[in-house]
C-alpha positions as CSV (number, residue, x, y, z in Angstrom):
1,M,31.7,29.8,31.8
2,S,31.7,27.6,28.6
3,A,30.4,28.9,25.4
4,P,26.9,27.8,24.4
5,K,26.7,25.0,21.9
6,K,25.6,25.7,18.4
7,P,22.4,24.1,17.4
8,S,22.9,21.0,15.2
9,Q,22.3,21.6,11.6
10,R,21.1,18.1,11.1
11,G,17.6,17.2,11.9
12,P,14.8,14.8,10.9
13,L,14.5,14.2,7.2
14,R,11.7,15.8,5.4
15,I,9.4,13.1,4.2
16,T,7.2,13.0,1.1
17,V,3.5,12.7,1.3
18,P,1.2,10.9,-1.3
19,S,-1.0,13.9,-2.0
20,R,2.1,16.0,-2.9
21,A,4.3,13.4,-4.6
22,D,1.7,11.3,-6.5
23,G,-0.4,12.9,-9.2
24,F,-2.9,10.1,-9.2
25,L,-3.7,10.3,-5.5
26,R,-3.8,14.1,-5.6
27,Q,-7.0,13.8,-7.6
28,F,-8.8,12.1,-4.7
29,T,-7.8,14.5,-1.9
30,A,-10.6,17.1,-2.4
31,M,-12.8,15.4,0.2
32,I,-10.1,15.9,2.9
33,G,-9.2,19.4,2.0
34,G,-6.9,18.9,-0.9
35,P,-3.2,18.0,-1.1
36,L,-0.9,19.0,1.7
37,G,0.3,22.6,1.5
38,R,3.7,23.3,0.1
39,H,4.8,25.2,3.2
40,S,4.1,22.2,5.5
41,D,7.1,20.4,6.9
42,P,6.2,16.6,7.2
43,G,8.8,14.6,9.0
44,R,10.1,17.6,11.0
45,V,6.9,18.7,12.7
46,S,5.4,16.2,15.2
47,P,2.0,14.9,14.0
48,G,1.0,14.0,17.5
49,F,-0.4,10.5,18.2
50,F,-1.0,9.7,14.5
51,T,2.5,9.1,13.3
52,V,2.9,7.5,9.9
53,E,3.8,4.2,11.5
54,R,0.6,4.2,13.7
55,V,-1.5,5.1,10.7
56,M,0.0,2.2,8.7
57,I,-0.8,-0.2,11.6
58,L,-4.4,1.0,11.7
59,L,-4.7,0.6,7.9
60,T,-3.3,-2.9,8.1
61,T,-5.7,-3.7,10.9
62,L,-8.5,-2.6,8.6
63,G,-7.1,-4.7,5.9
64,A,-7.0,-7.7,8.2
65,L,-10.6,-7.2,9.1
66,L,-11.5,-7.1,5.4
67,M,-9.5,-10.3,5.0
68,L,-11.6,-12.0,7.7
69,L,-14.8,-10.6,6.1
70,A,-13.8,-12.1,2.7
71,K,-13.4,-15.5,4.3
72,N,-16.5,-15.3,6.6
73,P,-18.9,-17.0,4.1
74,C,-16.9,-20.2,4.5
75,R,-16.5,-19.7,8.3
76,V,-20.3,-19.5,8.5
77,N,-21.4,-22.0,5.9
78,G,-18.4,-24.4,6.0
79,W,-15.7,-25.2,3.5
80,G,-17.5,-28.3,2.2
81,G,-18.9,-28.8,-1.3
82,S,-18.6,-25.9,-3.7
83,N,-18.8,-23.2,-1.0
84,P,-15.1,-22.2,-1.3
85,Y,-15.5,-21.6,-5.0
86,I,-18.9,-19.9,-5.0
87,Y,-17.9,-17.5,-2.3
88,A,-14.2,-17.3,-3.3
89,C,-13.2,-18.0,0.3
90,Y,-11.0,-21.0,-0.2
91,S,-8.1,-21.7,2.2
92,D,-5.6,-24.6,2.4
93,W,-5.6,-24.6,6.2
94,V,-9.0,-26.3,6.7
95,P,-8.7,-29.2,4.3
96,L,-5.1,-29.8,5.3
97,F,-6.0,-29.9,8.9
98,G,-8.1,-33.0,8.3
99,A,-6.6,-34.5,5.2
100,R,-2.9,-34.5,6.3
101,G,-3.7,-35.8,9.8
102,F,-3.2,-32.7,12.0
103,A,-6.5,-33.3,13.7
104,D,-5.2,-36.6,15.1
105,N,-1.5,-35.8,15.4
106,P,-0.4,-32.2,15.3
107,W,3.2,-33.1,14.5
108,V,2.4,-35.6,11.7
109,P,4.8,-34.0,9.2
110,F,7.7,-34.9,11.6
111,S,7.2,-38.7,11.4
112,S,8.5,-41.4,9.2
113,G,6.7,-41.7,5.8
114,A,4.9,-38.4,6.2
115,E,3.6,-36.8,3.0
116,F,3.3,-33.1,3.7
117,E,4.1,-31.1,0.5
118,Y,5.6,-28.0,2.2
119,P,9.2,-27.1,3.3
120,V,10.3,-28.0,6.8
121,L,9.9,-24.6,8.6
122,M,6.4,-24.2,7.1
123,S,5.6,-27.7,8.3
124,A,6.8,-26.7,11.8
125,V,4.5,-23.7,11.7
126,A,1.5,-25.8,10.6
127,S,2.2,-28.3,13.4
128,A,2.8,-25.7,16.1
129,V,-0.6,-24.0,15.4
130,A,-2.3,-27.4,15.2
131,A,-0.8,-28.3,18.6
132,L,-2.5,-25.3,20.1
133,V,-6.0,-26.4,19.0
134,P,-7.6,-28.1,22.1
135,Q,-9.1,-31.6,21.7
136,G,-12.8,-32.1,22.1
137,L,-14.0,-29.1,20.3
138,E,-16.9,-29.5,17.9
139,N,-15.3,-27.6,15.0
140,R,-11.5,-27.8,15.6
141,S,-10.7,-27.0,11.9
142,L,-12.5,-23.6,12.3
143,L,-10.4,-22.7,15.3
144,Y,-7.3,-23.8,13.4
145,F,-8.2,-21.4,10.5
146,D,-8.9,-18.5,12.9
147,M,-5.6,-19.0,14.7
148,N,-3.7,-19.0,11.5
149,L,-5.5,-16.0,10.2
150,A,-4.7,-14.0,13.4
151,I,-1.0,-14.9,13.0
152,V,-1.1,-13.8,9.3
153,A,-2.6,-10.5,10.4
154,I,0.4,-10.0,12.8
155,L,2.9,-10.9,10.1
156,W,1.1,-8.5,7.8
157,V,1.7,-5.7,10.3
158,I,5.4,-6.7,10.6
159,T,5.8,-6.6,6.9
160,V,4.1,-3.1,6.6
161,V,6.3,-1.7,9.4
162,C,9.5,-3.1,7.8
163,T,8.4,-1.7,4.4
164,L,7.8,1.7,6.0
165,R,11.2,1.7,7.7
166,M,12.9,0.8,4.4
167,G,11.2,3.6,2.6
168,G,13.6,6.3,3.7
169,R,11.9,9.6,2.8
170,R,8.9,7.8,1.4
171,P,7.3,6.0,4.4
172,W,3.8,6.4,3.0
173,D,4.6,3.9,0.3
174,A,3.9,1.2,2.9
175,A,0.2,2.0,2.5
176,I,0.5,0.0,-0.8
177,V,1.1,-3.1,1.4
178,A,-1.3,-2.1,4.1
179,I,-4.4,-1.9,2.0
180,A,-3.5,-4.1,-1.0
181,P,-6.6,-6.0,-2.3
182,G,-4.2,-8.8,-3.4
183,I,-3.2,-9.4,0.2
184,I,-6.7,-9.0,1.6
185,L,-8.0,-11.7,-0.7
186,T,-5.1,-14.2,-0.8
187,A,-2.9,-13.9,2.4
188,S,-5.2,-16.4,4.3
189,I,-5.0,-19.1,1.6
190,N,-1.7,-20.5,2.9
191,W,1.3,-19.8,5.1
192,D,3.2,-17.6,2.6
193,M,3.0,-14.5,4.8
194,W,5.6,-16.1,7.1
195,A,8.1,-16.0,4.3
196,V,7.1,-12.5,3.3
197,A,7.6,-11.1,6.8
198,L,10.9,-12.9,7.3
199,L,12.2,-11.5,4.0
200,A,11.0,-8.0,4.9
201,M,12.8,-8.2,8.2
202,G,15.9,-9.6,6.5
203,M,15.9,-6.8,3.9
204,L,15.5,-4.2,6.7
205,S,18.4,-5.7,8.6
206,F,20.5,-5.5,5.4
207,A,19.5,-1.9,4.9
208,R,20.7,-1.1,8.4
209,G,24.0,-2.8,7.8
210,H,23.4,-6.0,9.8
211,T,24.5,-8.5,7.2
212,V,24.7,-11.5,9.5
213,L,21.2,-10.9,10.9
214,A,20.0,-10.3,7.4
215,G,21.4,-13.7,6.3
216,V,19.7,-15.5,9.2
217,L,16.3,-14.0,8.4
218,I,16.7,-14.6,4.7
219,G,17.7,-18.2,5.4
220,L,14.7,-18.7,7.7
221,G,12.4,-17.2,5.0
222,A,13.9,-19.6,2.4
223,A,13.1,-22.5,4.8
224,M,9.5,-21.4,4.5
225,K,9.5,-20.7,0.8
226,I,12.5,-20.8,-1.5
227,Y,11.9,-17.3,-3.1
228,P,13.7,-15.2,-0.3
229,F,17.0,-16.7,-1.5
230,F,16.6,-14.9,-4.8
231,V,17.1,-11.5,-3.1
232,L,20.8,-12.6,-2.8
233,G,21.0,-12.4,-6.6
234,A,20.2,-8.7,-6.4
235,I,22.8,-8.2,-3.7
236,L,25.3,-10.1,-5.9
237,V,24.7,-7.8,-8.9
238,I,25.4,-4.7,-6.8
239,A,28.4,-6.3,-5.2
240,I,29.9,-7.0,-8.6
241,R,29.4,-3.4,-9.6
242,T,30.9,-2.0,-6.4
243,G,33.5,-4.7,-5.8
244,K,32.2,-5.3,-2.2
245,F,32.0,-9.1,-2.4
246,K,32.5,-9.6,1.3
247,V,29.0,-8.1,1.9
248,F,27.5,-10.6,-0.5
249,W,29.5,-13.7,0.8
250,T,28.6,-12.8,4.4
251,T,24.9,-12.5,3.8
252,A,24.7,-15.4,1.4
253,G,26.9,-17.7,3.5
254,V,24.9,-17.0,6.7
255,A,21.6,-17.5,4.7
256,A,22.7,-20.8,3.3
257,G,24.1,-21.9,6.7
258,T,20.8,-21.1,8.4
259,W,18.8,-23.0,5.8
260,V,21.0,-26.0,6.2
261,L,20.8,-25.9,10.0
262,V,17.0,-25.8,9.8
263,N,16.7,-28.6,7.3
264,L,19.5,-30.9,8.2
265,P,18.1,-32.4,11.4
266,Y,14.8,-33.1,9.7
267,A,16.6,-34.6,6.7
268,L,18.7,-36.9,8.9
269,A,15.8,-38.0,11.2
270,Y,13.1,-38.5,8.5
271,P,14.8,-38.7,5.0
272,D,11.8,-40.0,3.2
273,S,9.5,-37.2,4.7
274,F,12.1,-34.6,3.9
275,K,12.4,-35.8,0.2
276,H,8.7,-35.7,-0.3
277,F,8.5,-31.9,-0.7
278,F,11.2,-32.0,-3.5
279,T,9.7,-35.1,-5.1
280,F,6.2,-33.5,-5.0
281,S,7.5,-30.3,-6.5
282,S,9.3,-32.0,-9.4
283,E,6.5,-34.4,-10.3
284,R,3.5,-32.1,-10.0
285,G,2.1,-30.9,-13.3
286,A,1.1,-27.4,-14.3
287,G,-0.5,-25.4,-11.5
288,L,-3.6,-23.3,-11.8
289,S,-3.1,-19.7,-13.1
290,S,0.3,-20.5,-14.6
291,F,1.1,-20.0,-18.2
292,W,1.7,-23.7,-18.5
293,H,-1.8,-24.6,-17.2
294,A,-3.4,-22.1,-19.5
295,W,-1.5,-23.5,-22.5
296,N,-2.5,-27.1,-21.6
297,A,-6.1,-26.0,-21.2
298,V,-6.1,-24.6,-24.8
299,A,-4.0,-27.5,-26.2
300,A,-6.4,-30.1,-24.8
301,K,-9.1,-28.6,-27.0
302,T,-7.1,-28.7,-30.2
303,D,-5.1,-31.3,-32.1
304,S,-2.4,-28.9,-33.4
305,M,-0.9,-28.0,-30.0
306,G,0.9,-30.4,-27.6
307,T,0.6,-30.2,-23.9
308,F,3.5,-29.9,-21.5
309,E,4.2,-32.7,-19.1
310,A,5.6,-32.2,-15.5
311,E,9.2,-33.0,-16.4
312,Q,9.1,-30.7,-19.4
313,I,7.7,-27.8,-17.4
314,S,10.3,-28.3,-14.7
315,R,13.1,-28.3,-17.2
316,Y,11.8,-25.4,-19.4
317,G,10.9,-23.3,-16.3
318,L,14.4,-23.7,-14.9
319,I,16.0,-22.7,-18.2
320,L,13.7,-19.7,-18.6
321,F,14.3,-18.5,-15.0
322,F,18.1,-18.9,-15.5
323,L,17.9,-16.7,-18.6
324,C,15.8,-14.2,-16.8
325,C,18.4,-14.0,-14.0
326,I,21.1,-13.5,-16.6
327,G,19.0,-10.7,-18.1
328,V,18.6,-9.0,-14.8
329,A,22.3,-9.2,-14.1
330,V,23.2,-7.7,-17.5
331,L,20.6,-5.0,-16.9
332,G,22.1,-4.3,-13.5
333,L,25.7,-4.1,-14.9
334,M,24.7,-2.0,-18.0
335,A,22.7,0.7,-16.2
336,K,24.2,4.1,-16.0
337,R,23.7,4.2,-12.2
338,T,23.8,1.3,-9.8
339,P,20.2,-0.1,-9.7
340,R,18.4,-0.1,-6.4
341,L,18.2,-3.4,-4.5
342,G,14.4,-3.3,-4.4
343,S,14.2,-2.9,-8.2
344,L,16.5,-5.9,-8.9
345,A,14.8,-8.1,-6.2
346,F,11.4,-7.4,-7.7
347,L,12.5,-8.3,-11.2
348,I,14.2,-11.6,-10.1
349,I,11.3,-12.8,-8.0
350,A,8.6,-11.7,-10.5
351,S,10.5,-13.6,-13.2
352,F,10.4,-16.7,-11.0
353,V,6.6,-16.3,-10.6
354,M,6.1,-15.8,-14.3
355,V,7.9,-18.9,-15.5
356,N,7.3,-21.2,-12.5
357,K,5.0,-24.3,-13.1
358,V,2.9,-23.0,-10.2
359,Y,1.4,-19.5,-10.0
360,S,-0.8,-19.9,-6.9
361,P,-3.2,-16.9,-6.2
362,Q,-1.3,-16.2,-2.9
363,F,2.0,-15.6,-4.8
364,I,0.8,-12.0,-5.2
365,V,1.7,-11.4,-1.6
366,W,5.4,-12.1,-2.5
367,L,5.4,-9.3,-5.0
368,I,3.4,-6.5,-3.4
369,P,5.9,-5.5,-0.7
370,L,8.7,-5.6,-3.3
371,F,6.6,-3.4,-5.7
372,A,6.3,-0.8,-2.9
373,L,10.1,-0.8,-2.7
374,A,10.8,-0.9,-6.4
375,L,8.2,1.3,-8.1
376,P,5.6,2.8,-5.7
377,R,3.3,4.4,-8.3
378,W,-0.4,4.3,-7.2
379,R,-2.0,4.4,-10.7
380,L,0.0,1.4,-11.8
381,F,-0.7,-0.4,-8.6
382,V,-4.4,0.2,-8.8
383,V,-4.6,-1.1,-12.4
384,W,-2.5,-4.1,-11.4
385,M,-4.8,-4.9,-8.5
386,M,-7.9,-4.6,-10.6
387,V,-6.6,-7.2,-13.0
388,E,-5.5,-9.5,-10.1
389,V,-8.9,-9.2,-8.4
390,A,-10.7,-10.1,-11.7
391,H,-8.3,-13.1,-12.1
392,F,-8.9,-14.1,-8.4
393,Y,-12.7,-14.4,-8.8
394,G,-12.5,-15.8,-12.3
395,L,-10.3,-18.6,-11.0
396,W,-12.8,-19.7,-8.3
397,N,-15.7,-19.5,-10.8
398,Y,-13.7,-21.7,-13.1
399,L,-13.1,-24.3,-10.4
400,D,-16.8,-24.2,-9.5
401,S,-17.6,-25.2,-13.0
402,F,-16.2,-28.7,-12.4
403,S,-18.9,-29.3,-9.7
404,A,-20.9,-32.5,-10.6
405,D,-24.3,-30.9,-10.1
406,K,-23.4,-27.7,-12.1
407,D,-25.7,-26.8,-15.0
408,P,-23.4,-26.9,-18.1
409,H,-25.2,-23.8,-19.4
410,K,-24.2,-21.8,-16.3
411,V,-20.5,-22.7,-16.0
412,F,-17.7,-20.2,-16.2
413,P,-16.2,-20.6,-19.7
414,E,-12.8,-22.1,-19.9
415,I,-11.7,-19.4,-22.4
416,G,-12.6,-16.8,-19.8
417,Y,-10.3,-18.5,-17.4
418,V,-7.5,-18.6,-20.0
419,L,-7.9,-14.9,-20.8
420,L,-7.8,-13.9,-17.2
421,V,-4.6,-15.9,-16.6
422,L,-3.0,-14.2,-19.6
423,A,-4.3,-10.9,-18.4
424,H,-2.7,-11.2,-15.0
425,M,0.6,-12.4,-16.5
426,V,0.7,-9.6,-19.1
427,M,-0.1,-7.1,-16.4
428,L,2.8,-8.4,-14.3
429,A,5.1,-8.3,-17.3
430,Y,4.1,-4.6,-17.9
431,V,4.9,-3.8,-14.2
432,M,8.3,-5.5,-14.7
433,F,8.8,-3.4,-17.9
434,Q,8.1,-0.2,-15.9
435,V,10.7,-1.2,-13.3
436,V,13.2,-1.9,-16.1
437,R,12.5,1.6,-17.4
438,S,13.1,3.2,-14.0
439,I,16.5,1.4,-13.9
440,L,17.6,2.6,-17.3
441,D,16.2,6.1,-16.7
442,P,16.5,7.0,-13.0
443,R,14.4,10.1,-13.7
444,R,11.4,7.7,-13.8
445,D,12.3,6.3,-10.4
446,P,10.0,7.7,-7.6
447,I,12.5,6.8,-4.9
448,R,15.3,8.7,-6.5
449,A,13.1,11.6,-7.4
450,V,13.0,12.7,-3.8
451,G,16.7,12.9,-3.5
452,Q,17.7,9.5,-2.1
453,E,19.9,7.0,-3.8
454,D,19.0,3.6,-2.3
455,P,17.7,3.3,1.2
456,L,18.0,-0.6,1.0
457,A,21.6,-0.8,0.0
458,G,23.0,-0.9,3.5
459,P,26.7,-1.6,3.5
460,L,26.7,-1.2,-0.3
461,A,25.2,2.3,-0.2
462,G,27.3,5.1,-1.8
463,A,30.0,2.7,-3.1
464,K,31.5,3.7,-6.4
465,D,31.4,1.5,-9.5
466,V,34.4,-0.8,-9.9
467,F,33.0,-3.0,-12.7
468,T,30.2,-2.4,-15.2
469,L,29.6,-3.8,-18.7
470,R,29.4,-0.2,-19.9
471,G,32.8,0.5,-18.4
472,L,34.2,-2.7,-19.9
473,G,33.3,-1.5,-23.4
474,K,34.8,1.9,-22.8
475,G,38.0,0.2,-21.4
476,E,38.3,-1.9,-24.6
477,E,37.9,1.3,-26.7
478,K,40.6,3.1,-24.7
479,S,43.0,0.2,-25.0
480,K,42.5,0.1,-28.8
481,E,43.2,3.9,-29.0
482,Q,46.4,3.5,-26.9
483,K,47.6,0.7,-29.3
484,V,47.0,3.0,-32.3
């Protein structure tokens, strides 16, 4: 008779809960019985049907319903005239459906001489949804909007689930993404949630060691919006520290190859249509809510300040972003401990948003999931969202002031718009500053505070430092001592 097996010492990891780990949220738990008791064992004791993941899906569903409610005034009253500005329910989907010819030809971007100002994969998504809208309906653009919104809700759920699974011992941080006011208000403006979900799946794949799959998903995300490529910069910094360049080259190479495979057929078949996106991006002027637009708005009122032209903004923005990337790389190589992938990714992408010529309202959906992975602090998040909500409504009131029939005494003042733009940029800069502090002082990092190093590092996790700028300085000092 064989000896009985000893019970395994390993079991499910204990997870943290917001009411216990976050002092800000602990203040609001009185109505539900106070914070979770210290003798409870979350993560090891079955919660029954309401697992963390199911709760997150329910919260995201609630967020999607609020997103629909926020856009309902335009669904009921139409997107014509000043309605999108008065009710702050603007969406690109409806005007693009008619103005870009989707109503007549769903696949209009994939034709010679097409002028659709979006990357190829986003063009494919816009066309595929348009092809599903049946002919002969009285209000086809409304159905086009509703179908896109339903897809965005699904992508939102995917993003939340991926964020939860990347959280390690902190799955509840995904609630930041599930109920974010910034996503509720802006995710239905454009197709950006496609890129957000693809990047989230790519980062989850990388965290689980699937570098090839991660590269494919990041490449597809970059074919939607360019920003998912910037996560490769964060991987590169960690690869330099650890000497594991193969991980970077595999992921980056597959991502670049995927992007080329998606874009090349379109570029060869319709070169002029393919070039239009790049031409449009380089020739467009300062976009609303950007620093450049706020500067030009003020400069137009004075004689002492010059305005920035499109070419200047493109050049200066590229230089500033390059300098920001160098700064993030130096930070990553100077830190005492290897920075977490989520922290570096947030800093790089937030830098791009800050200096880019366009800072569209929906760009906030790029940053919120990365914030949940970089610095999940609820107090900071709530303040950030309050500023973004104020900026969101201020922007539409500012645009409404250009209506022809608007009483000049009742318009939203331009200085108010400028101040709100500066406020949301200063707030983002402050969030970035807090992320930098958590890198320089890991004791300020909520992820590391619960005993985990970097749940996103995947094949780079636990690797020892091979090269750092701090080590380089120490090496030079040692060599000098040896010569003496």
